[in-house]
N, C-alpha and C positions, 0 to 999 in steps of 0.2 A: 605483454598484456596480461593483466591479472584477471582471474575468474571473478565475476561480480557476486557478492554475497549480500543477502538481505539481513538487516538488523531487526529482529522481531521487536525488541524493546523500543527502538526509534520509530518503527512503523506503528506500534501501539500508541506511542505518544502523539504521532501524527493523526491517527484516527480520533484520539481524544480531543486534540486541538480542533480538527475539522468539525467534530460533533458540537463542541462549545461555540465555535464560530457561527454555526447554523442554529444555535439556540435549541439544541435537541437534548433530550435525556437519554440515558442508556436504554430505558424502557421503550422510547420512541423508535430507536434503531432496531431493537429486538422485534417489536411489533411489525415494522416495515419489512424485516427480513422473514417474518412468518415463524419466528422461534417461539416455543412455548415458555422459555426461560430467557433471562437476560445474561446468563452466565457466560455464553460464548463471547458476547461483546466485552464483558469485563476481562476475559482471558486475552482477547486481542489487545485491549488497552494496557494490560500489564506486560504484554510481550510473552505470555505463556504459550501462545499459538498465533498463527497467521490465518487470516480468512482464506477460504478456498477461492479458486479462480472465479467461480460464479458469484460468490459473496463479494469479492473485490469489485466485480462488475456492477453489482447492485449498489454497493457503497459509492462507486464513482457516479452513478446516476443520482443517488440521493444527495451527495455533496456537490454535484455538478462540477466534477473535476476528472482528471485522468487517473487511471490505475497507477501510472508512474508517480503521480503526485502523492497518492496515498502511500505507496511503498517507500519512496525515497524523499518526498517533499523537496525542500530547497537546500538539502545538505550539500556541503562543499564537495566537489569532486576530488579524488585523490590527486597527488602530484602527477601521476601518470594516467591521464584519463583514457578511457577506452576509445580506440580509434575504429572507424568503420572498417570492416573487413574488405580488402581489395583483392581482386584477382587480376593478374597480368597475363595477357594472352601472348604467347610467343608466335611469331610468324611461322607458317607451315613450310 
């Protein structure tokens, strides 16, 4: 099993895609988030940084989608997808 890694550039592209799908401007998102400037949103869209957990939650509410959808969208899984962790109990 490989350790999952987020791709900030792909996540930024996903945020931009969701923004456009909802017919929002960068300024609309910045205002919704309570930011004084729209620079954070531009940084997310370029992949220079990722939103914090609380900002991801707010984006998920705004876009009416899951945080997972914002972070990874519909990207194809690797050839070796992550399997749920299973614990096997041995008889005592």
